[in-house]
C-alpha positions in Angstrom: 16.3 -20.5 15.7 19.4 -19.8 17.8 22.6 -21.7 18.2 24.1 -22.1 21.6 27.8 -22.8 22.4 28.8 -25.0 25.2 31.2 -23.0 27.4 31.5 -22.4 31.2 32.3 -18.7 30.9 32.6 -15.8 28.5 36.3 -16.2 28.0 36.0 -19.8 27.0 33.0 -18.9 24.9 35.1 -16.4 22.9 37.9 -18.9 22.4 35.5 -21.6 21.3 33.9 -19.3 18.8 37.3 -18.6 17.2 38.3 -22.2 17.0 38.1 -23.6 13.4 35.9 -26.5 14.3 33.4 -24.3 16.0 33.0 -21.6 13.3 29.3 -21.8 12.6 27.7 -20.0 9.7 24.6 -19.2 11.6 24.5 -18.2 15.2 22.9 -15.9 17.7 25.3 -14.9 20.5 24.1 -12.1 22.7 24.4 -11.7 26.5 20.7 -12.6 27.0 20.9 -15.7 24.9 24.2 -17.3 26.0 23.5 -20.4 28.0 26.4 -21.9 29.8 26.9 -25.5 30.6 24.5 -26.9 28.0 26.0 -29.9 26.1 22.9 -30.9 24.2 19.8 -29.0 23.1 16.6 -30.8 22.1 14.9 -27.5 21.3 16.0 -23.9 20.8 15.8 -22.0 24.1 14.3 -18.9 22.4 11.8 -20.3 19.9 11.3 -23.8 21.4 11.7 -25.3 17.9 13.9 -28.3 17.0 14.4 -27.4 13.4 17.7 -25.4 13.7 20.7 -26.7 11.8 24.4 -26.4 12.4 26.5 -25.5 9.3 30.2 -25.3 9.4 32.3 -22.8 7.4 34.0 -23.9 4.3 37.8 -23.7 3.9 37.6 -20.4 2.1 35.1 -18.8 4.5 35.8 -16.7 7.5 33.8 -16.3 10.7 32.6 -12.7 11.0 30.0 -11.3 13.4 29.4 -7.9 15.0 32.2 -8.5 17.5 35.4 -7.4 15.7 37.8 -7.6 18.6 39.8 -10.1 16.5 41.4 -7.3 14.5 43.0 -4.0 15.6 40.9 -0.9 15.0 43.7 1.7 15.0 47.1 1.9 13.6 50.1 4.2 14.2 52.0 3.3 11.0 51.6 6.8 9.4 51.7 8.9 12.5 48.1 10.1 12.3 46.2 10.4 15.6 43.0 8.8 14.5 44.4 6.4 11.9 42.1 3.4 11.2 43.9 0.1 10.6 43.9 -1.4 7.1 42.5 -4.6 8.5 39.4 -2.7 9.8 38.8 -0.9 6.5 39.4 -4.1 4.6 36.6 -5.8 6.5 34.3 -2.7 6.2 34.7 -2.5 2.4 34.5 -6.2 2.0 30.7 -5.9 2.2 30.5 -3.2 -0.6 30.8 -3.2 -4.3 32.0 -0.7 -6.8 34.2 2.3 -6.1 35.1 3.2 -2.5 34.1 6.8 -1.5 35.7 8.4 1.6 34.8 12.1 2.1 36.9 12.3 5.3 40.2 10.9 4.0 42.1 11.3 7.3 45.3 9.3 6.8 44.2 7.7 3.6 43.5 4.2 4.9 40.4 3.7 2.7 42.3 4.7 -0.4 45.3 2.5 0.5 43.0 -0.5 1.1 41.1 0.1 -2.2 44.4 0.3 -4.1 45.7 -3.0 -2.6 42.4 -4.7 -3.4 42.4 -3.3 -7.0 39.3 -1.2 -6.5 38.6 2.3 -7.7 38.3 5.0 -5.0 37.7 8.7 -4.4 38.9 10.4 -1.3 38.6 14.0 -0.1 40.2 15.8 2.8 39.9 19.4 3.9 42.9 19.3 6.3 46.6 19.7 5.5 47.0 15.9 6.0 45.6 15.5 2.5 49.0 16.5 1.2 51.2 15.8 4.2 50.0 12.2 5.0 47.7 10.8 2.3 49.8 11.6 -0.8 53.1 10.2 0.6 51.3 7.1 1.9 49.7 6.3 -1.5 53.0 6.8 -3.2 54.4 4.2 -0.9 51.5 1.9 -1.6 52.3 2.2 -5.4 55.9 1.4 -4.6 54.8 -1.9 -2.9 55.1 -1.1 0.8 54.3 -4.2 2.9 52.3 -3.0 5.9 48.7 -3.5 6.7 46.9 -6.0 4.4 49.7 -6.0 1.8 50.7 -9.6 2.5 47.2 -11.0 3.0 46.1 -9.4 -0.3 49.2 -10.3 -2.2 50.0 -6.6 -2.9 53.2 -6.0 -4.8 52.7 -2.4 -5.9 51.6 -0.6 -9.0 48.6 1.5 -10.0 48.2 5.3 -10.2 46.3 8.1 -8.6 45.8 11.8 -9.1 45.2 14.5 -6.5 44.1 18.1 -7.0 43.1 21.1 -5.0 39.5 22.4 -5.0 39.1 26.1 -5.4 38.2 27.7 -2.0 36.0 30.7 -1.4 39.0 32.8 -0.7 40.5 31.7 -4.0 37.4 32.7 -5.9 37.5 36.2 -4.3 41.3 36.5 -5.1 40.6 35.8 -8.8 37.9 38.4 -9.3 39.1 41.2 -11.6 36.8 44.1 -11.7 36.5 46.2 -14.9 35.5 49.6 -13.4 36.6 53.1 -14.5 37.8 55.7 -12.0 34.7 57.8 -12.6 32.4 54.8 -11.9 34.3 54.0 -8.7 34.1 57.6 -7.5 30.3 57.8 -8.2 29.7 54.5 -6.5 31.5 55.2 -3.2 31.1 58.9 -3.0 27.5 59.5 -3.9 25.6 56.2 -3.7 23.6 55.1 -0.7 24.5 51.9 1.2 21.4 50.2 -0.3 22.4 51.2 -3.9 26.0 49.9 -3.3 24.6 46.6 -2.1 22.3 46.2 -5.0 25.1 47.3 -7.4 27.4 44.6 -6.0 24.9 41.8 -6.1 23.1 42.6 -9.4 25.8 44.3 -11.5 29.3 44.0 -10.3 29.6 40.2 -10.2 27.6 39.8 -13.5 29.2 42.6 -15.5 32.4 44.0 -14.0 33.8 40.6 -12.9 32.6 38.8 -16.0 36.0 38.0 -17.4 37.7 37.1 -14.2 39.7 33.8 -14.1 37.4 32.3 -11.4 34.4 33.0 -13.6 36.0 31.4 -16.7 37.6 34.0 -18.9 36.9 32.7 -22.3 39.5 34.9 -23.9 42.2 33.0 -22.1 41.2 29.8 -23.9 43.4 30.8 -26.8 46.2 28.9 -25.1 44.7 26.0 -23.1 48.0 25.3 -21.4 48.3 28.8 -19.9 45.1 29.3 -18.0 46.0 30.4 -14.5 44.4 31.0 -11.1 45.7 32.4 -7.9 45.6 29.6 -5.3 46.2 30.0 -1.6 48.9 27.7 -0.2 47.5 25.2 2.4 48.0 26.4 5.9 48.9 30.0 4.9 47.4 33.2 3.5 50.0 33.3 0.7 48.7 32.9 -2.8 50.5 31.7 -5.9 49.6 31.5 -9.6 49.1 27.9 -10.8 48.2 26.5 -14.1 44.7 25.0 -14.5 44.4 21.8 -16.4 41.5 22.8 -18.7 41.8 19.6 -20.7 41.1 17.3 -17.7 38.6 19.8 -16.3 36.5 19.5 -19.5 36.8 15.7 -19.5 35.3 15.6 -16.0 32.6 18.1 -16.8 31.2 16.2 -19.8 31.7 12.8 -18.1 34.2 11.6 -20.8 35.5 8.1 -20.4 38.9 8.7 -21.9 40.3 6.1 -24.3 43.2 8.0 -25.7 45.0 11.3 -25.0 47.4 12.3 -27.8 50.8 13.9 -27.1 50.8 17.6 -28.1 52.0 18.2 -31.6 53.1 21.5 -33.2 53.2 22.4 -36.9 54.4 25.2 -39.2 52.9 26.4 -42.4 53.4 28.9 -45.2 50.4 30.6 -46.7 49.4 32.1 -50.1 46.3 33.2 -51.9 44.9 31.5 -55.0 43.8 33.3 -58.1 40.4 34.1 -56.5 42.1 35.6 -53.4 41.3 32.7 -51.1 43.9 31.8 -48.4 45.5 28.4 -48.8 48.5 26.6 -47.4 51.6 26.7 -49.6 52.9 23.2 -49.9 52.1 21.0 -46.9 51.5 21.3 -43.2 54.8 20.4 -41.6 55.4 19.1 -38.1 57.8 21.4 -36.3 58.6 21.5 -32.6 58.9 25.3 -32.8 55.8 25.8 -35.0 53.1 28.2 -33.9 50.2 25.7 -34.5 49.7 23.5 -31.4 47.2 20.6 -31.2 46.2 18.0 -28.7 43.3 15.6 -29.0 41.3 13.5 -26.5 39.1 10.6 -27.7 36.5 8.9 -25.5 32.9 8.0 -24.8 30.2 10.0 -23.0 28.0 8.4 -20.4 25.2 8.0 -23.1 27.6 6.0 -25.3 28.4 8.7 -27.9 31.9 8.6 -29.3 33.6 12.0 -28.8 36.6 13.8 -30.1 37.9 16.8 -28.2 40.4 19.1 -30.1 42.4 21.6 -28.2 44.6 24.1 -30.0 46.6 27.3 -29.4 45.2 30.2 -31.4 47.7 32.6 -33.0 45.4 35.6 -33.2 44.9 35.1 -37.0 41.5 33.4 -37.3 41.9 32.7 -41.1 45.2 31.0 -40.7 44.2 29.1 -37.5 41.0 27.7 -39.1 42.7 26.8 -42.4 45.4 24.9 -40.4 42.7 23.2 -38.3 40.8 22.0 -41.4 44.0 20.7 -43.0 45.3 19.1 -39.9 42.0 17.2 -39.3 41.7 15.9 -42.9 45.4 15.3 -43.8 47.0 14.4 -40.5 44.1 12.7 -38.6 42.1 11.8 -41.7 38.8 12.8 -40.0 35.9 14.3 -41.8 33.4 16.0 -39.4 30.5 14.7 -41.6 31.6 11.1 -41.2 30.1 8.9 -38.5 33.4 8.0 -36.9 32.6 10.4 -34.0 29.1 11.4 -32.7 30.4 14.7 -31.3 33.5 16.9 -32.0 34.5 19.6 -29.6 36.9 22.4 -30.6 38.1 25.5 -28.7 37.9 28.8 -30.6 35.6 29.9 -33.4 36.0 27.7 -36.4 34.5 27.0 -39.8 34.4 23.2 -39.6 31.6 21.6 -41.6 28.8 20.9 -39.2 25.7 18.6 -39.0 22.5 19.2 -37.1 21.5 16.4 -34.8 18.3 15.5 -32.9 17.0 18.1 -30.6 18.5 21.1 -32.4 22.0 20.1 -31.3 25.1 20.3 -33.5 27.8 17.8 -34.0 30.7 20.2 -33.9 30.6 22.3 -30.7 32.6 25.0 -29.0 34.4 23.8 -25.9 34.0 27.3 -24.3 30.2 27.3 -24.5 29.7 23.8 -23.0 32.4 24.3 -20.3 30.8 27.5 -19.2 27.3 26.0 -19.2 28.3 23.0 -17.2 30.2 25.0 -14.6 27.8 27.8 -14.0 24.3 27.1 -15.3 22.0 26.0 -12.4 18.7 25.6 -14.3 18.9 21.8 -14.4 21.0 21.4 -11.2 
């Protein structure tokens, strides 16, 4: 049934509802059901039953209904025109579980509230306020700023967040490098019909001429995973600048890796010689050297299906024999990892290698090329 509050007018009714002694758990207060002046009800005025029960809130419970005039809806703390208050977003997200997702980041209130409540969050913003407002605000949150719900949630600062730019359509076009000879260019634009040029562009140019463009994943540039670059347009302008792409984190995201450990980069030097049968071998031992040409970085983690995974990134010197001999030696001597052991279910390595491999269920291999899976996960649409 319905509960009715004794009050002579709407203002008194609102005050009565907010009073601690009148905070009912169950109620039905709408314009058509408010009955003024009633001090005692034998039956519910709506259902005519007398089985309704009054239950008061406990000391740790808060009266909440669909009238949220008890909190402010907007804020001006961060100078954004449509900035929601942290109190409002705190109440909204109180009824949800898991990570908070806000695809219209605005001033970053959802992310700020999630951080202060120790919840994971993802936010996206297409406007310049993503960098101009949200990032400075979240840095202040990490530093322990005391506005909004900081005091009520006991927030003292801490945490971490990462932000990145998504490649735009204009960025993709700016990073297309066409491999076309002068003769091909002359034939295409001097003699070809408009229909032929259109078909050439759609069916050949993007698939063949632009194949090794940075925006279409130039596999050749994986020889140095720290130096992959893209031209990126500056927010709010038409000016582009070259920026480094974090291939390591990109790959972690693509395979869904829950990262447990990322090792610091390590570099090594080695001398080589051939044995009596002409086979290449390392002379002496592989030595750690900050100026050495052999660079390695590893990532360890777990895939969504539970498989333990090792990702090995290395800089290739252009000598495959030396690169792969150092890789074998580094894995066995420095990491003490044998690809045939069961310590890891999958091992990813960039660049062709001769690591001992094992065939798994479904014609899959344990040791895999990073380039192949990264390209497949980025561009294959068959299972999308």
